[in-house]
N, C-alpha and C positions, 0 to 999 in steps of 0.2 A: 503494500499501499503507500502510497507518493505520501511524503509526511503534508499535513493540511497546509499548514504556512508556505507550501513550495508549491501550492497548486494552480494559484494565481501569479502570473506572470506580466508585470507592468511593461509595455513597450516603450522604451524612451524615445519617441519620435519628436525628439526636439532637436534644433539647429547642428549644436556642437557639446563637446565635452563638459564645459562650464555649465551651461544650461542643465544638461543631463545630470552632473553631479548636484548642483541646486535641489533639482527635482527629486533625485532620491535622499537628499537630507531632510527635504520637506516630509518625505511620506515616512523616512524613518523607520522603524521596524515594523511596521503594518505589512510591509512586503520584502520578502528574503529573494526576490529571483527576479533580473531584469532582463529583457529584449533588447539588443541593439542592431539596429538593421543598416541598408544600404544608405539610406539619408542621412546618417551621422558617420558614414565611413571616412569621408574628408574632413570630417570636423574631430578628429579625435577620437572616433569611434573605438578602437581599439586600444589606446590608453586611458580611455574610461573603462573598459572592460578590466581591464588590468588593476586598476585603483579601486574599482568597487570591488572585484575579488580577491584581491592580496590584502587591503589596506581596510575593506569594510566587510567582510566575510559574506559578499552575496553571491549568490549562483549566477551564472550567466549563459545567455542564449543567443550565439552570435547569427544573425539570420541575414545570410550571404546570398543564399539561392542560386550555388553554383551550377554552372553549367556551359562544358568545353568538353576538348575530347578527354579521353581517357587519363593520358600522361598529365595533363596540364591541372586537371582538377585534383590527382593524387598528390602533385608536388604543392598545389594551393592548401591543401586539406593538412597535408606533412607540417609545413609551416605554421598555420594556423593553430596545430595540435600544441605548439610548445606554448600558448599562451595559457594553458590549465582551463580551458572553457568547458562548461557544461553539456552544450548542445551546440550542432552547429548544422543550417540546411542547406540541402542540395536539392536539385532536381530530380525528380523520382521515375528519371528515365535509368533503368536497369544499369545499362554501361556506366555512368556517373554515379550511381549508388557503390557498385564494385570498387570503382577506382578510389571514392571516398573512405570507403572501409579500409583499402589497402594504405592510404594516406593516413587515416587516424589510427594505425596497428600500433599497438602499447601503450596508447593514452586510454583516459578515461573518460573521453570526448563522444559523446553520444551523436550518431549521424543519422538526421531526421530527413525524410525525403518528402518533398512539396509534391501536392496530387494535381489538384485543379485551385488556383486562386480564388479567396472567398470573394472576389471583385468582380468576379468572371460569372456570366451564365451563358444559355446556350447561343444567344446571337452574340456573345463577345468570341467564341467558340468558333462559331460559323466564320467569323471573320478571319478567323486564323486558321481557316483551314483545316481544323479538327476534325477527327473523324466523327461519324453520327452516335448521338446516343445522349440522355440526359446527364446533366454534369454530376449527379449521383451515379449513374452508372461507370460512368468514366474514373470518377474519384475512387470507387470500389475496386476497377479494376486495376488500376495503378498501385493503388496501395498493396493491392496482393501481390502484384510484380517487384515493388519495392520490397517487401518482407522477403519474397523469394530470393532477391540478389543481397539480402544482408542487410537492410536496413534496421537500424535501432528502434524507429516509429517513423511514423509518418504524420506531416500536416495536412489537415482537411478541415471543412468547414465543420461547426456544431451538427449542423444539419445532416451530416452522412456518419457522425462518430457512433451511432449505433450501428449501421450497417458495416462499418469497418469491423469494430469491435466482435461482430458476429462471425467474421471470417478466420476460420481454423488457425491460418498461420498468423495471427495476432495475438496468438497467446506470448505472454514475455515481452511485447512489444508497446513502444509508448504511442499513445494519440493525443496531439496536442493541436486545439482548436483555437485559431484567430479567427475575427469576425464575432466576437463573442459581446453584448450589447446587455447592460441593466436593463430591466423593464423601463420603458419612456426615453432613454436614451438615442439620441438622434444616431442613425445608422450610415450617415456620411456616405461614403463610396462602396461600401460593402453589402452586397445581395444575397447573401446565404447566412442570416445572421441567428441566433437564439439567445437566449437568459444564460448567465454562469450556473443557475442551478440546472437548467436544461443540460447544458452541455457536458456537467458532470455527471447528471444522472442517466446519460445516455452512453457513458464510457470512456470522456476525457480523463486524460491522468492529468492534464495543465490546461489551464486556458490563458489566452492573450488579451489583454484589455490596456487599449493605449488611449485614445481621445479622451473616454468616459471619466478617465482619471487624469491626465496632464491637463484638459482644458477644465478642469472642474476648479471652483472657487477654492476650494480646498481639499487639494489631492490625497492629502492623508486620511481625512474622513471618506472620501468617494471609494478609496481602494479597502479602507475596514470596511464599508458597508458592503462590497461585493467579497469579502473574506466572511461577514456574518453570514450572507448568504449560502455560501458556500457551506459554512459552520451547519447548517440547520436543514439540508440535507437528510 
């Protein structure tokens, strides 16, 4: 069972490391796990990850969504593994997952495979010339293939968490769900969403929440409210 305080991952989707460190300070002990993504990569994201991990004892999810030829992915993951990170995302294509696993060998970093972005619906997939099928069906198939390729877990929307958890090869694997919104929160650009309680109840090990926390007047209170919702399940 995942430690309750770790089930909420707050996305530090702010411009730079200084802003991220201040936000983490404002939230304090209400959150022990943070996501740092591409938006902060050029703003000191890796330095922030290291400071939060080494000096503040936080867990770190680096959301890079790596995609390239196998040798390049393997080299990139091997370099990132030196930072003592907890989670790293790559695209869920089997060749990418296998390469990432090679790069992470010998480290405790978990490789999470992205299935279908939570901001996409069938129209977006059509625009990208993706194969036919509902987003849900594609998520389930991509999750299964990623597990077969050795992924430690997958990223999917909370609307697919139960179906992914029902896969035979999901046993012992992590399900992490972005696109989580407290009741009444603005959905923003997310299209496949659910509440924290629904996501956890449907099998997610961790939920990722960004704007509803960092845009709140009191980010600590917003994060604590989500933790309370999780505890009430």
